[in-house]
N, C-alpha and C positions, 0 to 999 in steps of 0.2 A: 521551639518549645512545643511538645505534643499536646494535642487536645484530648479531652476525655469525653466519653459518651457511654451512656448505659447500654449494655448489651440488650437487644430486643428479646422479649420474653413472651412468646405466644400464649395468650390467655387460655386457649382450649387445652394446650398441653399442660400448663400449670394446674388448671382445674382438675384434669384427669389424674395427675399425680397426687394432688391434695385428696381427691376422692379415694385414691388407693392407699392412703394412710401416711404419705410423706409429710414431714414437718414443713412449715411455710418456707423456711430458708432453703431446704433441700429441693422443694418443688420449684422454686424460682430458679435456682442454679441449674438444675438438670433440664428444665423446660427450655431455658435459654440456649442449651446445647443440643436441642432437638430430641430429647428423650420424651417419649410419649407413654411408655408403659414400664413397669418395674422389671419386666423380663430383660430389658436391654441392659440392666445393671447386674444381671446374674452371670457370673463369670465361670460357669462350670464347663468342663471340656465337652460335655454332651451338647452344648449349645453352639459349638463351632460349626460353621458352614461345611457341608459334606464335600469331600474331594470330587465326587461325581459331577458336581456342577462346574468344575474347572476344566475348560476345554483341553482335550488331549491328555489329561492326567492319567486316565486309564490306559490309553494307547501307549504312553511313554512307559507306564508300569509294565505293560506286557513286553515291550522291547527290552527293558532292563532285566526282567525275569528271565527272558530268553538268553540274555547275555550272561547272567549268573549261571544258568544251567550249562552254557557252553564254555564257561571259564574264560570269557573274553576280558581283555584288559581295558578298564575304564580309566580315563584320565580327566579329572575335574579341572576346568579352566576357570580360575577365579578372577574377581576384580580386586583392585588394590585399596578399597576402603573398608570400613567396619562391617557394612552389610555384606560385601563380597567375602570378607574373611570369615564371618560367622556362617554364611551360606556354604562356604567351602568345607568348614569343619562339620557342619550338620550333614553335608553330603558324604564326607569321608567316614564319619562315625556311623551314620545310618546305613550306608551301603555295605560297609564292612560287617556290621551286625547281621545284615540280611544275606550275607554270603558272597559279596562281590569282591573281585580282585581290583582294587581301586587305589589310585595315587592322585597327585595334584601338581599343577603348575600355575604360577601367578605371574602375569607380565610385570616386568619392571617398567613403571610409567615413563621413565626417562629414556629407556632404550626402545621400547615397543609401543608405547602409548596404550590406549584403552581398547579392551575387547579382544575378540577372536580375530586377529589380523592374519593375513597370509603368512607373515613372518613368524608369528606364534605357532601357527599350524605346522610350519616347516620345522621349527625348533622342537616342538612336541614329537613330531614324527621321527626326528633324528635321535632324540634322547630317550624316548619311552616306547616308541613304536606301538601306540595304542590302537585297539580296534575301534574304540568309541571315544569321542570327545564330548564331555558333558559340561556345558557352560552354566555358571551360576552368577546371577546378577549382571549378566551381559549376554550378548549374542543376537539380540533382536535386530540390530543394525549391521551385523557382520556378514553382509552379502558376499564380499570378496573372500573373506576367510573361510566361509562354508564352501564356497566354490572350490577353493584350493584343497580343502579336506576331501571333498568329493573326488577331485582329480587324483588324489593320493589313495583313494579307496578307504578312507576313514569315515565312519558314520558319525554324524553330529546330532546331538540332542541338546536343544536350547531350553534353559529355564531362565526367565528374565521377568522384569516388571516394568522396564522402561517403555516409553511410547514408541511404537513402530514407525518407520518411515513409509514412503510410498510403496516400497518393494520389500517383501519378506525374504529372508535367506532361504535357500533350498535345502533346509535341514530335514533329517528323517522325521523329526517330531519337534514341535514347539509348544511349550506350556508358558503362557503369559496372560494374566487376566485382562491385559489391555490390547491383546491382538484382536483383529477383526473376527466377529462371530462368537466371541467368548461372552457368555451371559452370567458369569460368576458375579454375584452381587457386590463383593468387595473388590473394587478396582485398586485398592491401596495396599495390597500385600507388598511387603518389601521382598527383595530377592531371596532372603533367608526364609521368609514365609512361603514363597512359591516352592522352594526346594523341600521344605517340611511337608507340604501337601503332596508332593510327588512321592515322598517316602511313605506317607499314609496309603496312597494308592498302590504302591509297590508291595507293602506288607499285605494288603487285602488280596492282591493278585497271587502272592506266594501262598497265602492261606488257602485260597481256592485251589491251588495246585498241590495242597497237602504237604507243603515244604516243611511244616513245623510238626510233622508227625513224630519225629524222633529228637527234636530239639525245641527249646522254649522260644516263644515269640519275644522279640526285643520290645522293651518299653520305650517307644519313641517319645513319650512325654518327658523323658529325661533329657531331651534335647531342647526343651522349651526355655531354659535359661539363655541359651545361645540365640534362639529365635527372638526373645524379648530384647536382648542387647542389640542385635542387628536392626530390628524394627525401629526402636527408639533412636539409635544412633544415626539412622538414615532419615530421620525426621519424617517417617511415614505417617500419614493421617490415621489417627486412632479412631477408626470407625468401630462399630460394635464388635466385629470379628477380631480386629487387631487388638482391641482392649482385652479380649479374652486371652489371646496369645500372650500379651505382655503381663497380664495379671498372673497367669499360671506360671510364667517364667520367674516373676518376682517372688512368688510363693516358694519356688525351689531355692532361690538364692537366700531368702530370709530364713529358711529352715535348715540352712547349711548343706544343701544337696547340690549346689552348683558345681560345675567342673573345676578342677584345680586351677586352671588358667584365670577364670573369673575371680575366684577367691584370692588368688595371688595379686591380681590387679587391684582389688579392693584393699588388700593388706598394704600394698605399696603406697596407696593413697590415704591410708589410715582411716578407712571407712569400715564400719561394722556391717557385715552381711545382713544381720537381723534388722537393720534400719534402711536397707537399700530401697530406693524408689526410682521413678523414671529419671529424676535429676542425676542420680549416680550413673545410670546407664548412658544418658545423653551427654553429660558434661564432665564426668570423671573417667569412666571406662572408654567411651567412644573416642575421645581425643587421644588417649594413649595408644589405642589400636591404630587409629588413623595416622599417627606420627610415623609409624613404620612405613606405610605406603607413601607418605608425603616426602620423607627424607631418605629412606633407605630401601627396604624390600619387605613387602607385606608378608612374605613367607615367615618372617620373624613373629608377627602377630598370630599367624595361623598355627605355627608350632607351639606358641604359648597356650592357645585355646585347645590344641589337640593333645597336649601333654597330660598323661595320667599320673605323673610323678610330681608331687608337691614341691620338692626341692628344685627340680628342673623348671617347673612353671614359675616359681618365684624368681629364679635367675633371669628367665626371659622377660618377666614382667618388669624387673629392674632395668633391663636394657630398653624396654619400651618407654619407661618413665624418663630415662635419660634422654632419649630421642624427643620426648614431648617437651622437656625443658629447653632443648635446643630449638625445637619448632617455635616455642613461645618467644625466644630471643630473636629469631629471624623475623617472625611476624611483627614484633614490636618495631624493629628497624624499618620494615617495609611500610608499616602504618605511618610511622613518623615521616618517611619519605613521601608517601602519598598525600598526607595532610599538608606538607610543605608545598607540594605541587598545586594543591587545591586552596591555597591560602586566600586567593582572590576569587574563588569560584562562587558564583551567585546561583544557587539552586533554582531561583525563580526563572532563570533564562533557559533551563535545560530540563528535559524529561528523563534523561538517562545520563550515566557516567560510563565512559570508556577510557581506560588508562593502560599505559604500557611503560615499563622501565627496564632498561637493559640489565640492571642488577637484581631484579626480583627473582625469587626462587619459584620455579615452576610448581613445586609441590605445595606451596603455601598460598598461592593466589586465590584459591577458593575461600580461604578464611578471610583474607583481606577484602575480597568482594563482599562477603557477609558483613564485615565490620563497617565498610563504607555504606552499604545498603541501609544498615541500621542507623547510621549517623545522618545521612542525607535523605533517607526515605525515597530513593530512586532506584530503578533497575540498574544494576552495575555489571559490567564485564571487565575483568582485569586480565591483562595479557603478560606472558613472560616468554622469553626466547626458548624455543624448543631445539631447533637445529638451524643450520644456515638458511636464512631467508624465511623461516617458518615461525609463526607465533601460535602458542596455545593459550586459549582463554578460558576462564571459569566465570560463570555468571550467576547472580542471585537476583531474585525478583521480589516484588511487593504484591500484596493481595490485589487482585484485579487484572494482573498481567500474566498471561501464560507464556513463560519464557521460551520454552521449546517451540511453541507455535509461532511466536514472534520471530525467532531465528529462521523458521521455515518461510515466513513472509520475506525476510531478507534474502534467503537463498533463491526464492522464486523471482524476486525483482532484480537481483544481481547474481545470476548463476555462476559467474566466474570468481566471486569473492570468497565464499565459504567452501573450504576444502572438505570439511565434514563437521557435523554437529549432532547433538542428541541430548536427551535428559528429560526433565520433568517440568511441571508448571513453575516451580519455585527455584530450580537449579538446573544448570545446563553447561555443557562444554562445547567449545567451538575452536576450529583451527583455521587460520587465514595466513596468506602470504604477507610479509611485512609491507610490501608496496601497496597492499589493498587495505591497510589499517584505517586510513582516513576515510575511504569509501565505506567501509563497514561502520565506522562511527556515525557517519551521516545517515546511512540507511537504517541503522538500529534506532536512531533518534526519530526518524520519520515514521517507521513502523510502530514505534511505541506511541507516538502522538495520535495515531489513528485509533488507538484502543483504550487510552487512559485519559481521564478528565483531570483538570487541575486539582479538584477536590481530593482525588485519590492520592495525590502527591503530598498531602498534609498528613503527617503521622497522627493516628488517633489511638489512644489507649482505651480499649473497651473494658468497662467495669461491670460488676453485678450490683451497682448502686450502693447505698449506704447500708451498713450492717446494724441491725437493731441491737440495742444495748444488751438484751438478754442473750444474744449469740456471741458476745465477746467472752468466750470461755475456752478452757483447755479441752473440754469435751467436743466442742465444735471443731477445733483444730485437729483433734484426733480423728474425728469422723471424716473430715476432708482429706486427711493424710492417707486414709485407707483406700481412696479412689485412685484410679489410673488417669493421670492428667498428661496432656502433651499436645502435639500438633493436631489441630482440628477438634480438640476436646480440652480447651485451655483451663488451666488452674484458675479458680475464682480469685478475682481482684475486687476489692471494695474501695470506697472513697468516703472521705468525711473530713470535718474540721477538727483540729486539735490545737491545744496550747502546749508549747514546748517548755517543760519544767526544767529540764537539764539536758546537757549534751556533752559528749567527750569523744575524742578519737581513740579507737582501740586497734591494736595490731597495725598501727601506722597508716591505715588506709580505710578503715570503716568507722562510721559515725554511730555511736551508741546513744540512744535517746530515752528520756522519760517523758511521756506525753499524757495530757489530760484531755478526756473527751466525754461523751455522753455516758460511757460505762465506767467512769472514774479514771484512775491513773493506770497507765500501761507501759510495759517495756517495749522498745522498738529498736530496730537497727537498720541502717542503710549501708549496704555493702559497696565497697569500692568507691566511696565518696567521702571525703573529709570536709567538704564545703559546709560551713555552719548554716544551720536552719534559722529562719526568722522566728520571732516569738509566737506568731500565729501562722499555721499552715493549713492548706487543704491538701491532704495526702491521698495518694493511691497506694494501697498496701495489700498484702496477703497475710493470712494467719499462719503461724508456725509454732513448733514446739521447741522450746529451749531446754536442753538437758545440761544440768550442772550439778556435780557432786551427787549423782543418782536421783536428782529431783527434777521433775518436769514442770515447766511453767509456760504460760501463754506469752508469745512474743509476736509483734507485728514486724513484717519485713516491708520497709518503705521502698516502693519502686519509683516514685516520682512525687514531687511536691511543688506547690506554688504558694507564694506568700499571700496571706489574707489581706 
């Protein structure tokens, strides 16, 4: 049972926002998320951080401009998740608009694994004979792959956002906000965001070379729907800069100016573009794109987003939707198997979870790791068989444990165990030999124990406290719905006592409620739970807008409750 705690709200920030004219509820919510001045909530494109602050962006732009002038063949090497797919499409569209000869290749995760490997370099060399390999959302750890490209005389340009290892690849140029020496203030750009910034730099370079004297400059802002999708789907932290990117992208989607692929995915999911928010990006579109990389080939998702034909985009979106249904079925079976294995598991005895099953699907282990992390509130690594004797693992972490750094500790203490690893603070991948699985499990547990306290292993729901009666209104819900919420900038949650007037199950799996509280009677719903509520509850909830027959009303979405 999770605990609840009110999110800390620095008084100096709250007072500054009140003095700037914010309403008390707004001041409390935004101050608790680190907002100190109204300008941080202004999402105009002119407030984006300049590309000049991103290390090597200008240098890479010069190399790309030279390549365009020389008609060199550029091959984009993509990753097989939603961030990699959107970054690839942003690169393909943007570079083509700017005059490049460009194509793409995306590794099949089951044949080639992640990143610019020597095998992918050789495959690209045979099939496309490129002059330049441009990585998106990968490459920072591809030391061997870049070495192979150099041997073949192929220039490599790396755009990535993952954390670098001890050795950087010997690429011609690297743009990554997390590489040593980069002072770019936003360290949380997704891979698609990095590629977008490189295009901004390239357009400026071509402008300086008078390349647009006889043709119009492309509007790179038309790529922001893709940037928003990749940023949210990759669960990138929504710092000030990322919120601008996502806000501008959502504006394009809501106004009907998204690319046909995004519109098709929304149509298949029966979602209105005009109502799109970060939820749709992260939980509706993202999983459908990711399903291609998890079960089949991400080139399917890339072609969907790349298509300018609405009919073709809709056909591809339908294929992605079918794959996503298949993914859900596989995930359900894997979760059932995992929970059966953990039937007698006592979380109090362990700081981590490491699991492997011969039958588990390599493309779905990341989702299973995420589900188990949420259930047990422990760092989790789930393994599946890759090839003979080799296991590939996907990990998810909790707040307070940097997963990639923890794997680095394991690698340093047991150099023979980890074949390779990489990732972020909250998610990472790792490869081990099957005979080393038990050693890894023990080393991962020990490394985690040195960094996490028992208190951090207790799940806590942070709320924004009780909502004053005057703020239980449709206007409040509408005001909150206009904001960009997500990772690092969480949607407001409130808590309070209610009496349950009525309740019934709708759609066979959701609980519809009528609650009485300080603001009178209110409609509420608890999704994916048909468990009856007691007569008196202390609920954690968010405000939402319920649309029915063209009428909008206030509705609470109950996230958690305890009996009073």
